[in-house]
C-alpha positions as CSV (number, residue, x, y, z in Angstrom):
1,M,-8.3,-4.1,16.2
2,Y,-9.4,-2.0,13.2
3,E,-8.8,1.2,15.1
4,K,-5.3,0.0,16.1
5,A,-4.5,-0.8,12.5
6,I,-5.6,2.6,11.3
7,E,-3.6,4.3,14.1
8,K,-0.5,2.3,13.1
9,I,-0.9,3.3,9.4
10,R,-1.5,7.0,10.2
11,D,1.5,7.1,12.5
12,E,3.8,5.7,9.9
13,M,2.4,7.9,7.2
14,A,3.1,11.0,9.4
15,V,6.7,9.9,10.1
16,N,7.2,9.3,6.3
17,A,5.1,12.2,5.0
18,E,7.8,13.2,2.5
19,E,7.8,9.7,0.9
20,S,4.8,9.7,-1.4
21,V,4.8,5.9,-2.1
22,V,4.6,5.2,1.7
23,V,1.7,7.7,2.0
24,E,-0.1,6.2,-1.0
25,I,0.3,2.7,0.4
26,G,-1.1,3.9,3.7
27,E,-4.1,5.5,2.0
28,L,-4.7,2.3,0.1
29,L,-4.6,0.3,3.3
30,C,-6.9,2.7,5.2
31,H,-9.4,2.4,2.4
32,W,-9.0,-1.3,2.2
33,L,-9.6,-1.7,5.9
34,S,-12.7,0.4,5.8
35,R,-14.2,-2.3,3.6
36,H,-12.4,-5.3,5.0
37,R,-12.1,-4.7,8.7
38,S,-11.2,-8.3,9.3
39,A,-7.9,-7.6,7.5
40,A,-6.7,-5.4,10.4
41,A,-4.7,-8.2,12.0
42,A,-2.6,-8.6,8.8
43,V,-1.7,-4.9,8.9
44,I,-0.7,-4.8,12.5
45,A,1.3,-8.1,12.3
46,E,4.8,-7.9,13.7
47,G,7.3,-6.7,11.1
48,K,4.7,-5.5,8.6
49,T,5.1,-1.7,7.8
50,L,4.3,0.7,5.0
51,T,8.1,1.2,4.4
52,G,8.5,-2.6,4.2
53,A,5.7,-2.7,1.6
54,A,7.4,0.1,-0.3
55,K,10.7,-1.7,-0.2
56,T,9.1,-4.9,-1.4
57,L,7.5,-3.0,-4.2
58,E,10.9,-1.6,-5.2
59,E,12.5,-5.0,-5.1
60,E,9.8,-6.5,-7.3
61,A,10.2,-3.7,-9.8
62,R,13.9,-4.4,-10.0
63,K,13.2,-8.1,-10.6
64,I,10.9,-7.2,-13.4
65,A,13.5,-4.8,-14.9
66,G,16.1,-7.6,-14.9
67,G,18.0,-6.3,-11.8
68,K,18.3,-2.8,-13.1
69,R,17.1,0.2,-11.1
70,C,13.5,0.7,-12.0
71,A,11.4,3.6,-10.9
72,A,8.0,2.4,-12.2
73,I,5.9,-0.8,-12.1
74,G,2.5,-1.4,-13.6
75,P,-0.3,-0.3,-11.3
76,E,-2.1,-3.6,-11.1
77,A,1.2,-5.4,-10.3
78,A,2.0,-2.8,-7.7
79,Q,-1.4,-3.3,-6.0
80,K,-1.0,-7.0,-5.9
81,I,2.5,-6.8,-4.5
82,V,1.5,-4.4,-1.7
83,L,-1.6,-6.4,-0.7
84,R,0.3,-9.7,-0.8
85,Y,3.0,-8.2,1.4
86,F,0.4,-7.7,4.1
87,G,-1.2,-11.0,3.4
88,L,-4.4,-9.5,2.0
89,D,-6.7,-10.7,-0.8
90,D,-5.5,-9.1,-4.0
91,S,-8.4,-10.3,-6.1
92,Q,-10.4,-7.1,-5.5
93,K,-9.6,-3.6,-6.7
94,A,-9.1,-0.9,-4.1
95,S,-9.4,2.8,-4.4
96,V,-8.9,5.9,-2.2
97,T,-11.0,9.0,-1.9
98,R,-8.9,12.1,-2.4
99,G,-10.1,15.6,-2.7
100,G,-13.7,14.4,-3.0
101,F,-12.9,12.1,-5.9
102,E,-12.4,8.4,-5.7
103,V,-9.0,7.5,-7.1
104,S,-7.8,3.9,-7.9
105,L,-4.4,2.7,-6.7
106,D,-3.6,2.5,-10.4
107,E,-4.1,6.3,-10.8
108,L,-2.2,7.0,-7.6
109,L,0.9,5.1,-8.6
110,E,0.9,6.6,-12.1
111,G,0.7,10.1,-10.7
């Protein structure tokens, strides 16, 4: 199941390579799954996608901004929203290795 989840994530990242938020969410989930393989079922669940997570993140940002268009949301809140969208435990921090350096989701979303 883990391999199937990674394949699903990678496929969606490839299709949406120009959308950095979708790619960042995919990287977060790949890393998360490498440490929490039992979470794979949540990622491959019917109707759960990286683009859906990105849309949920945008909707939550608008709520926080009082309904106005909002391009940014705090990194910790963003992480919680993405993980909750997939039904994952948001009590642990996640990070991604990029270019030989480990980067937290906080740093990815700020960049």
